[in-house]
C-alpha positions as CSV (number, residue, x, y, z in Angstrom):
1,M,-8.2,-132.7,-21.1
2,I,-4.6,-133.1,-22.5
3,F,-1.8,-132.7,-20.0
4,E,1.7,-134.1,-19.3
5,L,3.9,-135.0,-16.3
6,I,6.4,-132.4,-15.5
7,P,9.0,-132.9,-12.9
8,L,8.9,-130.5,-10.0
9,E,12.3,-129.4,-10.4
10,K,11.4,-127.8,-13.8
11,I,8.7,-125.9,-12.5
12,R,8.8,-122.4,-10.5
13,I,6.4,-120.0,-9.4
14,S,6.2,-117.0,-11.8
15,D,7.1,-113.5,-10.5
16,L,3.9,-112.3,-12.1
17,N,1.6,-114.7,-10.0
18,I,-0.3,-112.6,-7.7
19,R,0.7,-114.6,-4.7
20,A,4.4,-115.0,-5.7
21,N,5.6,-113.6,-2.5
22,E,3.0,-114.9,-0.2
23,P,3.9,-117.4,2.5
24,F,2.6,-121.0,2.1
25,G,1.9,-123.0,5.3
26,D,-1.1,-121.4,7.2
27,E,-3.9,-123.6,8.4
28,E,-6.0,-123.4,5.4
29,D,-2.9,-124.4,3.4
30,E,-2.1,-127.3,5.6
31,E,-5.7,-128.5,5.1
32,F,-5.1,-128.2,1.4
33,V,-2.0,-130.4,1.5
34,K,-3.9,-133.0,3.6
35,N,-6.6,-133.1,0.8
36,I,-4.0,-133.4,-1.8
37,E,-2.4,-136.3,0.0
38,T,-5.6,-138.2,0.5
39,L,-7.2,-137.5,-3.1
40,G,-4.2,-136.7,-5.2
41,I,-4.0,-133.9,-7.7
42,L,-7.4,-133.9,-9.4
43,E,-7.0,-131.0,-11.7
44,P,-3.7,-130.1,-13.6
45,I,-2.0,-127.0,-13.0
46,I,-1.4,-124.4,-15.8
47,V,2.2,-123.5,-16.7
48,R,3.8,-121.8,-19.6
49,P,7.3,-122.5,-20.8
50,I,10.1,-120.0,-20.1
51,G,13.5,-121.1,-21.2
52,D,14.5,-124.6,-19.8
53,F,11.6,-124.2,-17.0
54,Y,7.8,-124.0,-16.7
55,E,6.2,-121.0,-14.6
56,V,3.0,-121.7,-12.8
57,D,0.2,-119.6,-14.1
58,V,-2.7,-121.4,-12.4
59,G,-2.3,-123.6,-9.4
60,R,0.2,-122.4,-7.2
61,R,-1.0,-124.2,-4.1
62,R,-1.4,-127.5,-6.0
63,F,2.3,-127.0,-6.9
64,L,3.5,-126.2,-3.4
65,S,1.4,-129.0,-1.7
66,A,3.2,-131.4,-4.2
67,Q,6.5,-130.0,-3.3
68,K,5.6,-130.4,0.3
69,L,4.6,-134.1,-0.3
70,E,7.8,-134.7,-2.0
71,Y,6.0,-135.4,-5.5
72,K,8.4,-136.2,-8.2
73,E,6.4,-134.7,-11.0
74,I,2.7,-133.1,-11.4
75,P,0.4,-133.2,-14.0
76,C,0.4,-129.8,-16.3
77,I,-1.4,-128.2,-19.1
78,V,1.2,-126.4,-20.9
79,R,0.5,-123.3,-22.9
80,E,2.1,-120.4,-24.4
81,A,1.2,-116.9,-22.8
82,S,2.2,-113.3,-22.7
83,N,3.1,-111.6,-19.5
84,E,-0.4,-110.0,-19.6
85,E,-2.1,-113.3,-20.2
86,S,-0.3,-114.9,-17.4
87,M,-1.1,-112.1,-14.9
88,D,-4.9,-112.3,-16.1
89,A,-4.8,-116.0,-15.4
90,S,-3.5,-115.4,-12.0
91,I,-6.0,-112.9,-10.9
92,S,-8.7,-114.9,-12.5
93,E,-7.8,-118.0,-10.4
94,N,-7.5,-115.8,-7.2
95,I,-9.7,-112.9,-7.0
96,F,-13.0,-114.9,-6.4
97,R,-11.2,-117.7,-4.2
98,K,-9.0,-117.5,-1.1
99,N,-8.9,-113.9,0.1
100,V,-6.2,-111.9,-1.3
101,D,-5.5,-108.8,0.9
102,P,-6.3,-105.5,-0.8
103,V,-2.7,-104.0,-0.6
104,T,-1.4,-107.0,-2.6
105,L,-4.4,-106.7,-5.0
106,G,-3.5,-102.7,-5.5
107,R,0.1,-103.3,-6.2
108,W,-0.8,-106.1,-8.6
109,I,-3.4,-104.0,-10.5
110,K,-0.9,-101.2,-10.7
111,M,1.7,-103.4,-12.2
112,R,-0.8,-105.0,-14.5
113,L,-1.9,-101.6,-15.8
114,S,1.8,-100.5,-16.4
115,I,2.6,-103.4,-18.6
116,G,-0.4,-103.5,-20.7
117,D,-2.1,-101.0,-23.1
118,I,-5.4,-101.2,-21.1
119,S,-7.2,-98.6,-19.1
120,L,-8.7,-98.9,-15.6
121,S,-12.3,-99.0,-17.0
122,Q,-11.4,-101.7,-19.5
123,Y,-9.7,-103.8,-17.1
124,A,-12.5,-103.7,-14.4
125,R,-14.7,-105.0,-17.2
126,K,-12.3,-107.6,-18.3
127,I,-12.2,-109.2,-14.8
128,G,-15.8,-108.5,-13.7
129,K,-14.9,-105.9,-11.0
130,S,-16.2,-102.3,-10.7
131,K,-13.8,-99.5,-11.7
132,S,-14.3,-98.0,-8.0
133,T,-13.2,-101.5,-6.3
134,L,-10.1,-101.5,-8.4
135,S,-9.5,-97.8,-7.6
136,E,-9.8,-98.5,-3.8
137,W,-7.3,-101.3,-4.1
138,I,-4.8,-99.1,-5.9
139,R,-5.5,-96.5,-3.0
140,M,-3.9,-99.1,-0.8
141,T,-0.6,-98.5,-2.4
142,D,-0.7,-94.8,-1.2
143,L,-0.5,-95.8,2.6
144,S,2.7,-96.0,4.5
145,D,4.5,-99.1,4.6
146,E,3.7,-99.4,8.3
147,M,0.0,-99.2,7.5
148,Q,0.3,-101.4,4.6
149,R,1.6,-104.2,6.8
150,E,-1.2,-103.8,9.3
151,V,-3.8,-104.1,6.3
152,Q,-2.0,-107.0,5.0
153,S,-2.1,-109.0,8.3
154,G,-5.9,-108.2,8.7
155,A,-5.3,-106.1,11.9
156,V,-6.7,-103.2,9.9
157,S,-9.8,-103.5,7.9
158,F,-10.2,-102.6,4.3
159,H,-12.9,-100.2,5.3
160,N,-10.7,-98.6,7.9
161,A,-7.8,-98.4,5.5
162,L,-9.8,-96.5,3.2
163,K,-10.8,-94.0,5.7
164,V,-7.1,-93.6,6.5
165,V,-6.1,-93.1,3.0
166,R,-8.9,-90.5,2.2
167,M,-7.6,-88.2,5.0
168,N,-4.3,-87.8,3.5
169,L,-2.4,-88.2,6.7
170,T,1.1,-87.3,7.1
171,P,3.6,-90.4,7.3
172,E,4.0,-89.7,10.9
173,E,0.1,-89.7,11.7
174,E,-0.2,-93.0,9.8
175,G,2.8,-94.4,11.7
176,D,1.1,-93.6,15.0
177,L,-2.1,-95.3,13.9
178,A,0.0,-98.5,12.9
179,E,1.4,-98.6,16.3
180,E,-1.9,-98.1,18.0
181,S,-3.1,-101.3,15.8
182,R,0.0,-103.2,16.6
183,T,0.1,-102.6,20.5
184,G,-3.4,-101.8,21.3
185,G,-5.4,-104.1,18.8
186,P,-8.6,-103.0,16.8
187,D,-10.3,-101.2,19.6
188,S,-7.3,-98.9,20.3
189,F,-6.9,-98.2,16.4
190,N,-10.5,-97.5,15.9
191,Q,-10.4,-94.9,18.9
192,A,-7.4,-93.5,17.6
193,L,-8.9,-93.1,14.2
194,S,-11.9,-91.6,15.5
195,R,-9.9,-89.1,17.4
196,I,-8.0,-87.9,14.2
197,S,-11.3,-87.9,11.9
198,A,-13.1,-85.7,14.4
199,G,-10.2,-83.3,14.9
200,R,-10.1,-83.0,11.1
201,E,-13.6,-82.4,11.0
202,T,-13.8,-79.5,13.6
203,R,-10.8,-77.9,12.2
204,G,-12.6,-76.8,9.2
205,A,-11.6,-77.0,5.4
206,P,-7.8,-76.7,4.9
207,K,-6.6,-73.7,2.9
208,G,-6.9,-74.0,-0.8
209,L,-9.5,-77.0,-0.7
210,L,-12.4,-76.4,-3.0
211,I,-15.7,-78.0,-1.9
212,V,-18.0,-78.7,-4.6
213,R,-21.8,-79.5,-3.9
214,I,-23.9,-81.3,-6.3
215,N,-27.5,-81.0,-6.2
216,F,-29.8,-82.5,-8.8
217,G,-32.8,-82.0,-6.7
218,K,-34.4,-85.4,-5.1
219,K,-37.1,-85.6,-7.9
220,S,-34.8,-85.4,-10.6
221,P,-34.2,-88.7,-12.8
222,D,-30.4,-88.1,-12.5
223,Y,-30.6,-87.9,-8.7
224,N,-32.3,-91.3,-8.8
225,D,-29.6,-92.7,-11.1
226,L,-27.1,-91.5,-8.9
227,N,-28.7,-93.0,-5.8
228,R,-29.0,-96.5,-7.5
229,L,-25.4,-96.5,-8.6
230,A,-24.4,-95.5,-5.1
231,K,-26.5,-98.3,-3.5
232,A,-24.9,-100.7,-6.0
233,E,-21.5,-99.8,-4.7
234,N,-22.9,-99.9,-0.9
235,K,-21.9,-96.2,-0.4
236,E,-23.5,-93.0,0.6
237,I,-24.1,-90.6,-2.3
238,G,-21.5,-88.2,-1.0
239,E,-18.9,-90.9,-0.8
240,Y,-19.9,-92.3,-4.3
241,C,-19.5,-88.7,-5.8
242,Q,-16.1,-88.4,-4.2
243,Q,-14.9,-91.6,-5.4
244,I,-16.0,-90.8,-9.0
245,L,-14.1,-87.6,-8.8
246,I,-10.8,-89.3,-7.5
247,D,-11.2,-92.0,-10.3
248,H,-11.6,-89.3,-12.9
249,I,-8.7,-87.6,-11.6
250,K,-6.5,-90.6,-11.4
251,A,-7.6,-91.8,-15.0
252,S,-6.7,-88.3,-16.5
253,K,-3.1,-88.5,-15.2
């Protein structure tokens, strides 16, 4: 592997890095810094030249650890890359490693799709994730700012966040739920979410809502295929059908 030593003062985090705005210094990061201090940087970071600087595509935590340890220079692999290639490298490094919150992933996927001529289905195949998973991440960006912050902090689970976004609540209702999470914790939030869900179920279908029932018959090969696909996504058939329709509508826009 060919690398070169580059002064830290000449390196910066790319705005296209999925963790560009993420704070550095939690307990796991501190353990990483100690590991670097003990063993050194065993694997070069990957950077691309931008003007007189180099931007980090892969190796953000190694770079920030070196900064904290007051390294003067760091081993780097320098490669030319487009914005799309830079973003792809960033998500490839992070998506299967240290957890990235679903709101950040949703924002990043939306930005990635906006700058490249690629569909949601194509990008899902490219990074080895299902289209429905990417759609669910993108749905997180439809939440109110308050609710997004609760999801990013881990106070509201991804599963519950999906419940919230699928109910199409008003900003005020989402704000109330976020307040329940902040002041009462998970139990208080779950109780409030259950109350809202039950209320919507008992009120009946809103005016203008079209309900479609799909019935293949349980002995149909199509039903078996649908059941298999739903199980692969860890969803009930009804929920899976709903998500397929949502994805199709979004893809057609």
